[in-house]
DOKE-116016 format. One record per residue: residue number from 1; x, y, z of N, C-alpha, C, O in turn; residue in three letters. Coordinates in nm, 4 decimals, decimal comma, m for minus. Layout:
<mardren NUM <X Y Z> <X Y Z> <X Y Z> <X Y Z> 'ALA'>,
...
# end
This chain:
<mardren 1 <0,4123 m18,2835 m4,2105> <0,5414 m18,2893 m4,1421> <0,5827 m18,1520 m4,0896> <0,5382 m18,0488 m4,1399> 'PRO'>,
<mardren 2 <0,6669 m18,1526 m3,9897> <0,7192 m18,0277 m3,9341> <0,8135 m17,9613 m4,0340> <0,8747 m18,0284 m4,1173> 'ASP'>,
<mardren 3 <0,8246 m17,8286 m4,0247> <0,9179 m17,7517 m4,1067> <1,0247 m17,6949 m4,0145> <0,9936 m17,6216 m3,9206> 'LEU'>,
<mardren 4 <1,1494 m17,7282 m4,0409> <1,2599 m17,6829 m3,9582> <1,3697 m17,6309 m4,0498> <1,3948 m17,6869 m4,1565> 'THR'>,
<mardren 5 <1,4355 m17,5220 m4,0065> <1,5449 m17,4702 m4,0865> <1,6073 m17,3482 m4,0246> <1,5813 m17,3156 m3,9087> 'GLY'>,
<mardren 6 <1,6900 m17,2807 m4,1019> <1,7522 m17,1568 m4,0565> <1,7733 m17,0653 m4,1769> <1,7879 m17,1100 m4,2907> 'HIS'>,
<mardren 7 <1,7743 m16,9371 m4,1476> <1,7934 m16,8341 m4,2500> <1,8886 m16,7298 m4,1958> <1,8867 m16,6989 m4,0766> 'GLU'>,
<mardren 8 <1,9730 m16,6749 m4,2841> <2,0557 m16,5603 m4,2463> <1,9678 m16,4368 m4,2531> <1,9015 m16,4110 m4,3536> 'LYS'>,
<mardren 9 <1,9686 m16,3618 m4,1453> <1,8815 m16,2448 m4,1384> <1,9496 m16,1410 m4,0527> <1,9746 m16,1642 m3,9345> 'PHE'>,
<mardren 10 <1,9799 m16,0257 m4,1116> <2,0414 m15,9178 m4,0339> <2,1774 m15,9570 m3,9794> <2,2704 m15,9835 m4,0556> 'GLY'>,
<mardren 11 <2,1887 m15,9606 m3,8468> <2,3171 m15,9832 m3,7816> <2,3499 m16,1290 m3,7544> <2,4545 m16,1569 m3,6959> 'LEU'>,
<mardren 12 <2,2656 m16,2225 m3,7939> <2,2968 m16,3623 m3,7651> <2,1935 m16,4575 m3,8227> <2,1114 m16,4209 m3,9068> 'GLY'>,
<mardren 13 <2,2005 m16,5795 m3,7751> <2,1090 m16,6827 m3,8205> <1,9826 m16,6847 m3,7361> <1,9862 m16,6594 m3,6157> 'ASN'>,
<mardren 14 <1,8722 m16,7149 m3,8002> <1,7450 m16,7352 m3,7325> <1,7084 m16,8811 m3,7546> <1,6909 m16,9252 m3,8682> 'VAL'>,
<mardren 15 <1,6970 m16,9555 m3,6451> <1,6533 m17,0943 m3,6542> <1,5038 m17,0974 m3,6264> <1,4551 m17,0291 m3,5363> 'LYS'>,
<mardren 16 <1,4303 m17,1781 m3,7052> <1,2856 m17,1834 m3,6868> <1,2353 m17,3267 m3,6913> <1,2990 m17,4153 m3,7483> 'TYR'>,
<mardren 17 <1,1209 m17,3469 m3,6306> <1,0526 m17,4754 m3,6340> <0,9022 m17,4475 m3,6370> <0,8504 m17,3732 m3,5535> 'ASN'>,
<mardren 18 <0,8336 m17,5068 m3,7326> <0,6881 m17,4985 m3,7413> <0,6372 m17,6410 m3,7265> <0,6721 m17,7283 m3,8060> 'ILE'>,
<mardren 19 <0,5553 m17,6646 m3,6255> <0,5108 m17,8006 m3,5950> <0,3607 m17,8063 m3,5717> <0,2936 m17,7032 m3,5658> 'SER'>,
<mardren 20 <0,3095 m17,9263 m3,5588> <0,1666 m17,9508 m3,5344> <0,0800 m17,8741 m3,6345> <m0,0142 m17,8041 m3,5973> 'ARG'>,
<mardren 21 <0,1148 m17,8896 m3,7626> <0,0439 m17,8220 m3,8707> <m0,0864 m17,8967 m3,8982> <m0,0857 m18,0162 m3,9279> 'ILE'>,
<mardren 22 <m0,1988 m17,8243 m3,8879> <m0,3301 m17,8844 m3,9105> <m0,4124 m17,7964 m4,0035> <m0,4248 m17,6758 m3,9822> 'HIS'>,
<mardren 23 <m0,4680 m17,8580 m4,1065> <m0,5630 m17,7871 m4,1927> <m0,6961 m17,7875 m4,1193> <m0,7513 m17,8940 m4,0918> 'VAL'>,
<mardren 24 <m0,7481 m17,6698 m4,0873> <m0,8720 m17,6610 m4,0091> <m0,9933 m17,6238 m4,0935> <m1,1067 m17,6411 m4,0487> 'THR'>,
<mardren 25 <m0,9719 m17,5731 m4,2144> <m1,0856 m17,5389 m4,3009> <m1,0412 m17,5359 m4,4464> <m0,9325 m17,4885 m4,4794> 'ALA'>,
<mardren 26 <m1,1283 m17,5879 m4,5327> <m1,1088 m17,5809 m4,6770> <m1,2430 m17,5421 m4,7375> <m1,3451 m17,6041 m4,7076> 'VAL'>,
<mardren 27 <m1,2432 m17,4408 m4,8217> <m1,3664 m17,3987 m4,8887> <m1,3434 m17,3951 m5,0393> <m1,2480 m17,3344 m5,0879> 'GLU'>,
<mardren 28 <m1,4333 m17,4618 m5,1125> <m1,4295 m17,4643 m5,2583> <m1,5652 m17,4163 m5,3099> <m1,6453 m17,4965 m5,3578> 'LEU'>,
<mardren 29 <m1,5911 m17,2857 m5,3002> <m1,7241 m17,2354 m5,3353> <m1,7587 m17,2482 m5,4833> <m1,8763 m17,2496 m5,5196> 'PRO'>,
<mardren 30 <m1,6577 m17,2574 m5,5683> <m1,6826 m17,2677 m5,7115> <m1,5889 m17,3724 m5,7692> <m1,4698 m17,3470 m5,7877> 'SER'>,
<mardren 31 <m1,6430 m17,4898 m5,7976> <m1,5617 m17,5971 m5,8550> <m1,6408 m17,6631 m5,9662> <m1,7617 m17,6834 m5,9545> 'ALA'>,
<mardren 32 <m1,5706 m17,6970 m6,0755> <m1,6371 m17,7655 m6,1855> <m1,5432 m17,8678 m6,2472> <m1,4211 m17,8522 m6,2468> 'SER'>,
<mardren 33 <m1,6048 m17,9733 m6,3003> <m1,5305 m18,0779 m6,3697> <m1,5948 m18,0938 m6,5071> <m1,7171 m18,1010 m6,5190> 'ILE'>,
<mardren 34 <m1,5109 m18,0992 m6,6108> <m1,5640 m18,1223 m6,7446> <m1,4761 m18,2236 m6,8169> <m1,3565 m18,2346 m6,7901> 'SER'>,
<mardren 35 <m1,5373 m18,2972 m6,9088> <m1,4647 m18,3956 m6,9878> <m1,4030 m18,3283 m7,1094> <m1,4658 m18,2446 m7,1742> 'LEU'>,
<mardren 36 <m1,2801 m18,3656 m7,1394> <m1,2115 m18,3184 m7,2597> <m1,2024 m18,4388 m7,3532> <m1,1193 m18,5271 m7,3314> 'LEU'>,
<mardren 37 <m1,2847 m18,4440 m7,4550> <m1,2904 m18,5612 m7,5429> <m1,1525 m18,6019 m7,5948> <m1,0789 m18,5214 m7,6519> 'PRO'>,
<mardren 38 <m1,1205 m18,7274 m7,5734> <m0,9947 m18,7821 m7,6229> <m0,8733 m18,7516 m7,5389> <m0,7654 m18,8036 m7,5672> 'GLY'>,
<mardren 39 <m0,8868 m18,6678 m7,4345> <m0,7661 m18,6344 m7,3581> <m0,7810 m18,6479 m7,2078> <m0,6823 m18,6787 m7,1410> 'SER'>,
<mardren 40 <m0,8979 m18,6268 m7,1513> <m0,9069 m18,6415 m7,0069> <m1,0125 m18,5562 m6,9417> <m1,1244 m18,5430 m6,9913> 'GLY'>,
<mardren 41 <m0,9749 m18,4984 m6,8295> <m1,0679 m18,4249 m6,7433> <m1,0078 m18,2888 m6,7099> <m0,8881 m18,2775 m6,6836> 'ILE'>,
<mardren 42 <m1,0917 m18,1863 m6,7111> <m1,0493 m18,0519 m6,6702> <m1,1190 m18,0179 m6,5395> <m1,2414 m18,0257 m6,5292> 'LYS'>,
<mardren 43 <m1,0403 m17,9804 m6,4405> <m1,0901 m17,9410 m6,3089> <m1,0611 m17,7932 m6,2894> <m0,9464 m17,7502 m6,3018> 'LEU'>,
<mardren 44 <m1,1640 m17,7150 m6,2589> <m1,1468 m17,5714 m6,2342> <m1,2024 m17,5402 m6,0953> <m1,3179 m17,5697 m6,0650> 'VAL'>,
<mardren 45 <m1,1186 m17,4806 m6,0127> <m1,1583 m17,4395 m5,8773> <m1,1379 m17,2895 m5,8681> <m1,0288 m17,2393 m5,8953> 'ILE'>,
<mardren 46 <m1,2430 m17,2176 m5,8296> <m1,2350 m17,0726 m5,8201> <m1,2641 m17,0228 m5,6801> <m1,3512 m17,0751 m5,6106> 'GLY'>,
<mardren 47 <m1,1910 m16,9221 m5,6403> <m1,2123 m16,8541 m5,5126> <m1,2038 m16,9482 m5,3923> <m1,2822 m16,9377 m5,2979> 'ASN'>,
<mardren 48 <m1,1083 m17,0391 m5,3973> <m1,0896 m17,1346 m5,2878> <m1,0182 m17,0681 m5,1701> <m0,9502 m16,9667 m5,1856> 'ALA'>,
<mardren 49 <m1,0355 m17,1281 m5,0522> <m0,9634 m17,0786 m4,9343> <m0,9230 m17,1954 m4,8458> <m0,9815 m17,3036 m4,8519> 'SER'>,
<mardren 50 <m0,8220 m17,1713 m4,7636> <m0,7637 m17,2733 m4,6781> <m0,7168 m17,2065 m4,5497> <m0,6576 m17,0987 m4,5531> 'LEU'>,
<mardren 51 <m0,7434 m17,2708 m4,4363> <m0,6949 m17,2205 m4,3069> <m0,6111 m17,3288 m4,2404> <m0,6510 m17,4450 m4,2339> 'THR'>,
<mardren 52 <m0,4942 m17,2887 m4,1913> <m0,4001 m17,3808 m4,1274> <m0,3625 m17,3258 m3,9904> <m0,3301 m17,2078 m3,9774> 'ILE'>,
<mardren 53 <m0,3668 m17,4114 m3,8880> <m0,3181 m17,3766 m3,7543> <m0,1862 m17,4482 m3,7309> <m0,1619 m17,5553 m3,7866> 'ASP'>,
<mardren 54 <m0,0998 m17,3879 m3,6470> <0,0333 m17,4454 m3,6249> <0,0952 m17,3925 m3,4964> <0,0498 m17,2921 m3,4415> 'MET'>,
<mardren 55 <0,1979 m17,4598 m3,4493> <0,2871 m17,4098 m3,3450> <0,4121 m17,3588 m3,4156> <0,4501 m17,4114 m3,5202> 'ASN'>,
<mardren 56 <0,4756 m17,2576 m3,3598> <0,5984 m17,2062 m3,4185> <0,6969 m17,1689 m3,3082> <0,6560 m17,1366 m3,1967> 'TRP'>,
<mardren 57 <0,8253 m17,1732 m3,3384> <0,9262 m17,1158 m3,2504> <1,0456 m17,0727 m3,3327> <1,0801 m17,1349 m3,4332> 'ASN'>,
<mardren 58 <1,1081 m16,9650 m3,2882> <1,2287 m16,9131 m3,3521> <1,3340 m16,8905 m3,2443> <1,3031 m16,8693 m3,1271> 'ILE'>,
<mardren 59 <1,4594 m16,8957 m3,2882> <1,5701 m16,8746 m3,1953> <1,6830 m16,8041 m3,2687> <1,7222 m16,8446 m3,3781> 'ARG'>,
<mardren 60 <1,7345 m16,6987 m3,2078> <1,8513 m16,6280 m3,2598> <1,9544 m16,6224 m3,1481> <1,9303 m16,6729 m3,0384> 'THR'>,
<mardren 61 <2,0671 m16,5625 m3,1749> <2,1692 m16,5494 m3,0714> <2,1231 m16,4538 m2,9613> <2,1762 m16,4563 m2,8504> 'TRP'>,
<mardren 62 <2,0238 m16,3694 m2,9922> <1,9818 m16,2684 m2,8971> <1,8523 m16,3039 m2,8226> <1,8364 m16,2638 m2,7073> 'MET'>,
<mardren 63 <1,7603 m16,3773 m2,8845> <1,6334 m16,4082 m2,8185> <1,5716 m16,5346 m2,8781> <1,6147 m16,5851 m2,9818> 'PHE'>,
<mardren 64 <1,4699 m16,5831 m2,8091> <1,3898 m16,6923 m2,8628> <1,2443 m16,6644 m2,8285> <1,2141 m16,5988 m2,7289> 'LYS'>,
<mardren 65 <1,1537 m16,7156 m2,9132> <1,0115 m16,6934 m2,8922> <0,9359 m16,8105 m2,9542> <0,9876 m16,8800 m3,0417> 'ASP'>,
<mardren 66 <0,8137 m16,8310 m2,9078> <0,7314 m16,9382 m2,9619> <0,5850 m16,9051 m2,9396> <0,5517 m16,8127 m2,8653> 'SER'>,
<mardren 67 <0,4987 m16,9805 m3,0040> <0,3557 m16,9585 m2,9869> <0,2747 m17,0372 m3,0868> <0,3217 m17,1357 m3,1437> 'GLY'>,
<mardren 68 <0,1516 m16,9923 m3,1075> <0,0594 m17,0537 m3,2039> <0,0411 m16,9577 m3,3211> <0,0602 m16,8369 m3,3071> 'ARG'>,
<mardren 69 <0,0046 m17,0116 m3,4346> <m0,0172 m16,9272 m3,5506> <m0,1293 m16,9810 m3,6376> <m0,1630 m17,0993 m3,6328> 'GLY'>,
<mardren 70 <m0,1860 m16,8917 m3,7169> <m0,2891 m16,9269 m3,8129> <m0,2541 m16,8637 m3,9464> <m0,2187 m16,7459 m3,9528> 'THR'>,
<mardren 71 <m0,2640 m16,9417 m4,0526> <m0,2438 m16,8919 m4,1884> <m0,3746 m16,9114 m4,2629> <m0,4284 m17,0220 m4,2670> 'VAL'>,
<mardren 72 <m0,4264 m16,8032 m4,3224> <m0,5488 m16,8111 m4,4019> <m0,5141 m16,7674 m4,5434> <m0,4698 m16,6546 m4,5652> 'HIS'>,
<mardren 73 <m0,5344 m16,8573 m4,6394> <m0,5073 m16,8302 m4,7803> <m0,6425 m16,8238 m4,8508> <m0,7223 m16,9169 m4,8402> 'ILE'>,
<mardren 74 <m0,6689 m16,7152 m4,9222> <m0,7986 m16,7003 m4,9891> <m0,7796 m16,6521 m5,1324> <m0,6699 m16,6138 m5,1731> 'SER'>,
<mardren 75 <m0,8886 m16,6549 m5,2072> <m0,8896 m16,6100 m5,3469> <m0,7896 m16,6886 m5,4324> <m0,7147 m16,6307 m5,5111> 'LYS'>,
<mardren 76 <m0,7896 m16,8210 m5,4156> <m0,7014 m16,9092 m5,4909> <m0,7803 m16,9684 m5,6087> <m0,8934 m17,0141 m5,5923> 'VAL'>,
<mardren 77 <m0,7189 m16,9668 m5,7270> <m0,7807 m17,0227 m5,8465> <m0,6890 m17,1310 m5,9030> <m0,5685 m17,1102 m5,9169> 'PHE'>,
<mardren 78 <m0,7471 m17,2469 m5,9355> <m0,6705 m17,3614 m5,9854> <m0,7390 m17,4164 m6,1102> <m0,8608 m17,4339 m6,1132> 'VAL'>,
<mardren 79 <m0,6588 m17,4431 m6,2127> <m0,7062 m17,5154 m6,3303> <m0,6114 m17,6324 m6,3521> <m0,4907 m17,6133 m6,3672> 'THR'>,
<mardren 80 <m0,6661 m17,7534 m6,3538> <m0,5845 m17,8736 m6,3707> <m0,6423 m17,9590 m6,4825> <m0,7638 m17,9723 m6,4966> 'ALA'>,
<mardren 81 <m0,5526 m18,0165 m6,5615> <m0,5908 m18,1106 m6,6666> <m0,5365 m18,2472 m6,6254> <m0,4168 m18,2638 m6,6021> 'ILE'>,
<mardren 82 <m0,6269 m18,3443 m6,6168> <m0,5906 m18,4804 m6,5796> <m0,6108 m18,5694 m6,7017> <m0,7163 m18,5661 m6,7650> 'LEU'>,
<mardren 83 <m0,5090 m18,6489 m6,7342> <m0,5235 m18,7406 m6,8472> <m0,5556 m18,8795 m6,7944> <m0,5096 m18,9202 m6,6877> 'SER'>,
<mardren 84 <m0,6346 m18,9499 m6,8711> <m0,6753 m19,0853 m6,8344> <m0,6410 m19,1773 m6,9507> <m0,7233 m19,1975 m7,0400> 'THR'>,
<mardren 85 <m0,5200 m19,2334 m6,9506> <m0,4795 m19,3214 m7,0612> <m0,5776 m19,4383 m7,0752> <m0,6143 m19,5028 m6,9770> 'PRO'>,
<mardren 86 <m0,6183 m19,4633 m7,1982> <m0,7150 m19,5698 m7,2231> <m0,6447 m19,6920 m7,2807> <m0,6604 m19,7246 m7,3984> 'LEU'>,
<mardren 87 <m0,5680 m19,7583 m7,1972> <m0,5098 m19,8854 m7,2391> <m0,5649 m19,9948 m7,1480> <m0,6095 m19,9672 m7,0366> 'ASP'>,
<mardren 88 <m0,5617 m20,1132 m7,1939> <m0,6174 m20,2244 m7,1165> <m0,5108 m20,2970 m7,0363> <m0,5359 m20,4061 m6,9851> 'ASN'>,
<mardren 89 <m0,3935 m20,2390 m7,0247> <m0,2846 m20,3038 m6,9527> <m0,2825 m20,2533 m6,8082> <m0,2319 m20,1443 m6,7816> 'ALA'>,
<mardren 90 <m0,3361 m20,3301 m6,7168> <m0,3306 m20,2949 m6,5757> <m0,4453 m20,2063 m6,5324> <m0,5393 m20,1827 m6,6083> 'GLY'>,
<mardren 91 <m0,4370 m20,1576 m6,4105> <m0,5448 m20,0756 m6,3547> <m0,5516 m19,9370 m6,4205> <m0,4539 m19,8897 m6,4786> 'PRO'>,
<mardren 92 <m0,6667 m19,8741 m6,4103> <m0,6848 m19,7398 m6,4642> <m0,5950 m19,6423 m6,3881> <m0,5831 m19,6498 m6,2658> 'THR'>,
<mardren 93 <m0,5332 m19,5527 m6,4607> <m0,4465 m19,4532 m6,3967> <m0,4897 m19,3138 m6,4379> <m0,5540 m19,2942 m6,5410> 'SER'>,
<mardren 94 <m0,4528 m19,2176 m6,3548> <m0,4788 m19,0764 m6,3823> <m0,3480 m19,0015 m6,3647> <m0,2793 m19,0187 m6,2640> 'ILE'>,
<mardren 95 <m0,3134 m18,9189 m6,4618> <m0,1896 m18,8404 m6,4544> <m0,2230 m18,6920 m6,4649> <m0,3119 m18,6529 m6,5406> 'ALA'>,
<mardren 96 <m0,1523 m18,6105 m6,3893> <m0,1679 m18,4658 m6,3964> <m0,0881 m18,4157 m6,5167> <0,0348 m18,4226 m6,5178> 'LEU'>,
<mardren 97 <m0,1587 m18,3655 m6,6176> <m0,0949 m18,3182 m6,7402> <m0,0499 m18,1733 m6,7266> <0,0603 m18,1380 m6,7686> 'THR'>,
<mardren 98 <m0,1348 m18,0894 m6,6680> <m0,0959 m17,9507 m6,6447> <m0,1728 m17,8973 m6,5243> <m0,2808 m17,9456 m6,4903> 'SER'>,
<mardren 99 <m0,1147 m17,7983 m6,4623> <m0,1783 m17,7355 m6,3463> <m0,1359 m17,5893 m6,3419> <m0,0171 m17,5579 m6,3479> 'CYS'>,
<mardren 100 <m0,2327 m17,5018 m6,3313> <m0,2057 m17,3587 m6,3208> <m0,2772 m17,3072 m6,1962> <m0,3974 m17,3278 m6,1794> 'GLN'>,
<mardren 101 <m0,2029 m17,2411 m6,1104> <m0,2584 m17,1886 m5,9862> <m0,2302 m17,0397 m5,9778> <m0,1190 m16,9944 m6,0050> 'THR'>,
<mardren 102 <m0,3322 m16,9644 m5,9399> <m0,3165 m16,8218 m5,9156> <m0,3384 m16,7985 m5,7669> <m0,4503 m16,8130 m5,7177> 'THR'>,
<mardren 103 <m0,2317 m16,7624 m5,6944> <m0,2476 m16,7404 m5,5511> <m0,3254 m16,6131 m5,5239> <m0,3278 m16,5211 m5,6056> 'PRO'>,
<mardren 104 <m0,3875 m16,6096 m5,4104> <m0,4648 m16,4926 m5,3715> <m0,4032 m16,4222 m5,2535> <m0,2837 m16,3931 m5,2525> 'GLY'>,
<mardren 105 <m0,4845 m16,3952 m5,1548> <m0,4399 m16,3245 m5,0349> <m0,3910 m16,4234 m4,9296> <m0,4449 m16,5332 m4,9161> 'ASP'>,
<mardren 106 <m0,2879 m16,3827 m4,8552> <m0,2363 m16,4636 m4,7451> <m0,2369 m16,3769 m4,6200> <m0,1795 m16,2681 m4,6180> 'VAL'>,
<mardren 107 <m0,3025 m16,4267 m4,5159> <m0,3091 m16,3565 m4,3871> <m0,2445 m16,4459 m4,2826> <m0,2906 m16,5578 m4,2603> 'ASP'>,
<mardren 108 <m0,1378 m16,3980 m4,2178> <m0,0648 m16,4755 m4,1176> <m0,0781 m16,4058 m3,9840> <m0,0475 m16,2873 m3,9708> 'ILE'>,
<mardren 109 <m0,1240 m16,4806 m3,8849> <m0,1343 m16,4274 m3,7483> <m0,0510 m16,5148 m3,6564> <m0,0716 m16,6359 m3,6479> 'LYS'>,
<mardren 110 <0,0436 m16,4517 m3,5875> <0,1282 m16,5229 m3,4929> <0,0998 m16,4705 m3,3529> <0,1101 m16,3507 m3,3266> 'LEU'>,
<mardren 111 <0,0644 m16,5609 m3,2647> <0,0441 m16,5268 m3,1241> <0,1595 m16,5848 m3,0474> <0,1812 m16,7059 m3,0502> 'ASN'>,
<mardren 112 <0,2343 m16,5009 m2,9786> <0,3546 m16,5491 m2,9122> <0,3531 m16,5281 m2,7632> <0,2662 m16,4617 m2,7069> 'GLY'>,
<mardren 113 <0,4510 m16,5862 m2,7032> <0,4765 m16,5628 m2,5616> <0,6227 m16,5285 m2,5473> <0,7073 m16,5928 m2,6094> 'LYS'>,
<mardren 114 <0,6539 m16,4309 m2,4688> <0,7924 m16,3887 m2,4553> <0,8432 m16,4151 m2,3165> <0,9589 m16,3858 m2,2864> 'THR'>,
# end
């Protein structure tokens, strides 16, 4: 979905809109799954990266600008524990019991037109 909002910044409000958000690359160079006896599944993802392309525009009382942008997030580490209740009532379900994420580097490039 698009992201729209406004923020107070300096001498006034900045209105922004981020649209046409597309994930263009996902890399999971180190991922493992292991069983936790009696409790579920442990998922560990190391050194993951994600690239997102988008359109953006901002507007203030003094100027407006818009363009394309790319966000690249790298060196992300995730550890998740998934529980799998073993009851015979209904379909099998999976619940997220815990999740720990360590963010890495974020590189944002905005190409605009004035």
